C-alpha positions as CSV (number, residue, x, y, z in Angstrom):
1,X,54.2,46.2,-25.9
2,X,54.9,49.9,-25.4
3,X,57.0,50.4,-22.2
4,X,54.6,53.0,-20.7
5,X,51.5,50.8,-21.3
6,X,53.3,47.8,-19.7
7,X,54.3,49.9,-16.7
8,X,50.6,50.9,-16.2
9,X,49.4,47.4,-16.6
10,X,51.9,46.1,-14.1
11,X,51.0,48.7,-11.5
12,X,47.3,48.1,-12.1
13,X,47.8,44.4,-11.5
14,X,49.7,45.1,-8.3
15,X,47.0,47.4,-7.1
16,X,44.4,44.7,-7.7
17,X,46.6,42.2,-5.8
18,X,46.8,44.7,-2.9
19,X,43.0,45.1,-2.9
20,X,42.4,41.4,-2.9
21,X,44.9,40.9,-0.1
22,X,43.2,43.6,2.0
23,X,39.7,42.4,1.6
24,X,40.7,38.8,2.0
25,X,42.4,39.6,5.4
26,X,39.2,41.4,6.5
27,X,37.0,38.6,5.2
28,X,34.9,40.9,3.0
29,X,34.4,44.4,1.8
30,X,33.7,46.8,-1.1
31,X,35.7,44.9,-3.7
32,X,33.8,45.5,-6.9
33,X,34.1,49.3,-7.0
34,X,37.8,49.1,-6.0
35,X,38.9,46.8,-8.7
36,X,37.6,48.9,-11.5
37,X,39.7,51.9,-10.5
38,X,43.1,50.1,-10.8
39,X,44.0,51.5,-14.3
40,X,43.0,55.1,-13.3
41,X,45.1,55.0,-10.1
42,X,48.0,53.4,-11.9
43,X,48.0,56.2,-14.5
44,X,47.5,59.1,-12.1
45,X,50.2,58.0,-9.6
46,X,52.7,57.0,-12.3
47,X,52.4,60.1,-14.5
48,X,50.3,62.9,-13.2
49,X,50.1,63.2,-9.4
50,X,52.8,65.6,-8.1
51,X,53.3,64.2,-4.6
52,X,56.1,63.3,-2.2
53,X,55.6,59.9,-0.5
54,X,58.2,60.8,2.2
55,X,56.4,64.2,2.7
56,X,52.6,63.4,2.4
57,X,51.6,66.9,3.6
58,X,53.9,68.7,1.2
59,X,52.1,72.1,0.8
60,X,52.5,72.2,-3.0
61,X,51.3,68.7,-3.8
62,X,48.5,67.9,-6.1
63,X,45.3,66.5,-4.5
64,X,43.2,63.4,-5.0
65,X,39.8,63.3,-3.5
66,X,38.1,59.8,-3.6
67,X,34.5,60.9,-3.2
68,X,33.3,57.2,-3.4
69,X,35.1,56.6,-0.1
70,X,34.3,52.9,0.0
71,X,37.0,52.5,-2.7
72,X,39.5,53.3,0.0
73,X,41.3,49.9,-0.4
74,X,42.1,50.8,-4.0
75,X,43.6,54.1,-3.0
76,X,45.5,52.5,-0.1
77,X,47.0,49.9,-2.4
78,X,48.5,52.5,-4.8
79,X,49.7,54.7,-1.9
80,X,51.5,51.7,-0.3
81,X,53.0,50.6,-3.6
82,X,54.3,54.2,-4.1
83,X,55.9,54.2,-0.7
84,X,53.6,56.3,1.4
85,X,53.4,53.5,4.0
86,X,54.4,49.8,4.3
87,X,52.7,47.4,1.9
88,X,52.2,44.9,4.8
89,X,49.7,47.3,6.4
90,X,47.2,46.5,3.6
91,X,46.4,43.3,5.4
92,X,45.2,45.1,8.4
93,X,42.3,46.9,6.5
94,X,39.4,47.9,8.8
95,X,40.6,45.8,11.7
96,X,40.9,46.8,15.3
97,X,43.9,49.1,15.9
98,X,44.6,49.5,12.1
99,X,45.5,52.8,10.6
100,X,43.6,51.8,7.4
101,X,39.8,52.2,8.0
102,X,37.3,50.8,5.4
103,X,36.6,54.3,4.0
104,X,39.2,57.0,3.2
105,X,40.4,58.9,6.2
106,X,42.9,61.8,5.8
107,X,43.7,61.8,9.6
108,X,44.9,58.2,9.6
109,X,46.3,57.3,6.2
110,X,49.4,59.1,4.8
111,X,48.6,60.3,1.2
112,X,44.8,60.5,1.6
113,X,43.7,64.1,1.1
114,X,40.1,63.9,2.1
115,X,38.0,61.9,4.5
116,X,35.0,60.5,2.5
117,X,32.3,57.9,2.6
118,X,29.3,60.0,3.1
119,X,28.5,60.0,-0.6
120,X,28.2,63.1,-2.6
121,X,30.6,65.3,-0.7
122,X,33.9,64.7,-2.4
123,X,33.3,66.9,-5.5
124,X,32.5,69.9,-3.2
125,X,35.7,69.3,-1.3
126,X,37.7,69.0,-4.5
127,X,36.1,72.2,-5.8
128,X,37.1,74.0,-2.6
129,X,40.7,72.8,-2.9
130,X,40.8,73.9,-6.5
131,X,39.6,77.4,-5.8
132,X,41.9,77.7,-2.7
133,X,44.9,76.7,-4.8
134,X,44.0,79.3,-7.4
135,X,43.5,82.0,-4.8
136,X,46.9,81.2,-3.3
137,X,48.6,81.1,-6.7
138,X,49.8,77.6,-6.2
139,X,49.0,76.0,-9.5
140,X,48.0,72.7,-7.9
141,X,45.9,70.2,-9.7
142,X,42.9,68.6,-8.0
143,X,41.6,65.2,-9.1
144,X,38.3,63.8,-7.9
145,X,36.8,60.3,-8.2
146,X,33.0,60.1,-8.1
147,X,30.7,57.1,-8.5
148,X,27.6,56.8,-10.7
149,X,25.5,55.7,-7.6
150,X,26.5,58.8,-5.6
151,X,25.6,61.0,-8.6
152,X,22.0,60.8,-7.4
153,X,23.1,63.1,-4.5
154,X,22.1,66.7,-5.0
155,X,25.4,67.9,-3.6
156,X,27.2,66.5,-6.6
157,X,25.3,68.9,-8.9
158,X,25.7,71.9,-6.6
159,X,29.4,71.3,-6.8
160,X,29.2,70.9,-10.6
161,X,27.5,74.3,-10.8
162,X,30.1,75.9,-8.4
163,X,33.1,74.6,-10.3
164,X,31.8,75.8,-13.6
165,X,30.9,79.2,-12.2
166,X,34.4,79.7,-10.8
167,X,36.1,78.3,-14.0
168,X,38.0,75.8,-12.0
169,X,40.1,74.5,-14.9
170,X,42.6,72.9,-12.4
171,X,39.9,70.4,-11.4
172,X,39.8,67.1,-13.2
173,X,37.0,64.8,-12.1
174,X,36.2,61.2,-12.9
175,X,32.9,59.4,-12.9
176,X,33.3,55.7,-12.3
177,X,30.3,54.5,-14.4
178,X,30.2,50.8,-13.6
179,X,26.3,50.8,-13.7
180,X,25.9,49.1,-10.3
181,X,25.4,50.3,-6.7
182,X,24.6,48.7,-3.4
183,X,20.9,48.2,-4.2
184,X,21.5,47.0,-7.8
185,X,21.7,48.5,-11.3
186,X,21.9,52.3,-11.3
187,X,19.4,52.4,-14.2
188,X,16.9,50.7,-11.9
189,X,17.7,52.5,-8.7
190,X,18.1,56.0,-10.2
191,X,19.1,56.4,-13.8
192,X,22.0,58.8,-14.5
193,X,21.0,59.2,-18.1
194,X,23.8,60.8,-20.2
195,X,26.4,62.1,-17.7
196,X,28.6,63.6,-20.5
197,X,25.7,65.7,-21.7
198,X,24.7,66.7,-18.2
199,X,28.2,67.9,-17.2
200,X,28.5,69.8,-20.5
201,X,25.2,71.4,-19.7
202,X,26.6,72.5,-16.4
203,X,29.5,74.2,-18.2
204,X,32.2,71.5,-18.0
205,X,34.4,69.9,-20.5
206,X,33.3,66.2,-20.6
207,X,34.1,63.0,-22.4
208,X,33.6,59.3,-22.0
209,X,36.3,56.7,-22.3
210,X,37.0,53.0,-21.6
211,X,38.0,53.0,-17.9
212,X,40.1,49.9,-18.3
213,X,42.3,51.4,-21.1
214,X,45.2,53.0,-19.4
215,X,46.4,54.7,-22.6
216,X,43.0,56.3,-23.1
217,X,43.0,57.5,-19.5
218,X,46.4,59.1,-19.9
219,X,45.4,60.8,-23.1
220,X,42.1,62.1,-21.6
221,X,43.9,63.4,-18.4
222,X,46.5,65.1,-20.6
223,X,43.8,66.9,-22.6
224,X,42.1,68.0,-19.4
225,X,45.3,69.4,-17.9
226,X,46.2,71.2,-21.1
227,X,42.6,72.4,-21.5
228,X,42.6,76.1,-22.6
229,X,38.8,76.6,-22.2
230,X,38.9,77.6,-18.5
231,X,36.4,75.0,-17.6
232,X,36.6,72.1,-15.1
233,X,36.9,68.6,-16.8
234,X,34.8,65.5,-16.2
235,X,36.1,62.2,-17.6
236,X,33.4,59.5,-17.5
237,X,35.0,56.1,-17.1
238,X,33.0,53.2,-18.7
239,X,33.9,50.4,-16.3
240,X,32.9,46.9,-15.2
241,X,32.6,46.5,-11.4
242,X,35.1,43.9,-10.4
243,X,37.0,44.4,-13.6
244,X,39.9,42.0,-14.6
245,X,38.9,39.4,-12.1
246,X,36.2,37.3,-13.7
247,X,35.2,35.3,-10.6
248,X,34.2,38.7,-9.0
249,X,33.0,40.6,-12.0
250,X,30.6,37.8,-12.9
251,X,28.8,38.0,-9.5
252,X,25.3,39.4,-9.7
253,X,26.2,42.1,-7.2
254,X,29.8,42.6,-6.0
255,X,29.4,46.0,-4.3
256,X,30.1,44.8,-0.8
257,X,30.5,41.1,-0.3
258,X,31.9,38.4,2.0
259,X,35.2,37.1,0.7
260,X,35.6,33.4,1.6
261,X,38.8,31.6,1.1
262,X,37.7,29.8,-2.0
263,X,36.8,33.0,-3.8
264,X,40.1,34.6,-2.7
265,X,42.1,31.7,-4.1
266,X,40.2,32.0,-7.4
267,X,40.9,35.7,-7.6
268,X,44.6,35.3,-6.8
269,X,44.9,32.6,-9.4
270,X,43.5,34.8,-12.1
271,X,45.8,37.6,-11.1
272,X,48.8,35.3,-11.0
273,X,48.0,34.1,-14.5
274,X,47.9,37.7,-15.7
275,X,51.2,38.4,-14.0
276,X,52.8,35.4,-15.8
277,X,51.6,36.9,-19.1
278,X,53.4,40.2,-18.2
279,X,56.5,38.4,-17.1
280,X,56.3,39.5,-13.5
281,X,55.9,37.9,-10.1
282,X,53.4,38.9,-7.5
283,X,54.3,38.6,-3.8
């Protein structure tokens, strides 16, 4: 196995372990839409995010805005693994006195760049950060993770128009297209249609890739960063909600669920088996 691919797979596995630990400790949460971001976060924080864990507010850092703020536990997991805060804090998720709320909070969590959870706002925040960086001549890159459910929000498309108008080519966005939201299948609740065609119509570079393929993610992000067109980039991630843990992915709706001990044991057993195949040990 290629060393880089193995590195991504190992980190994605550890991110999933952190997510499961967090949500097990809380007794439930938004697990499905967290698990399917593991490969993306592993690639970004291994190879692309210019950040300093010991200096979270470094003024020249790259930014990541998790617009689908209920995926906070996934972001927290990678931040902890990269040294922004102690990994043991993951088991205090959304509990009284914890510094890790259920949704992303930049005032409480080191390494979180935007408070989110009110869906549809993150792409606007990311666009503002990208424009600000350009005006200040900083050359920072801004990454933004959106969801297919929140893409029904009108503000998403206002931001898409804004980013294209200002040629924000330092903005790289991702659309987690897992085809499910809290009320069921997105095609039933509010069909998104062809998001690649829509973003291209708005003046973006856009593509669709397998969101569980770390190598494909790295290649797409590299193309977006090296993009000479002057346009913002949208990378649509074709994902499975609850990806890589079958006992969760197979549930009819795993958007926000109770997480009883039996399900936690099943999930951890699956992850331990995957770790054994990679020759690593999970805590």
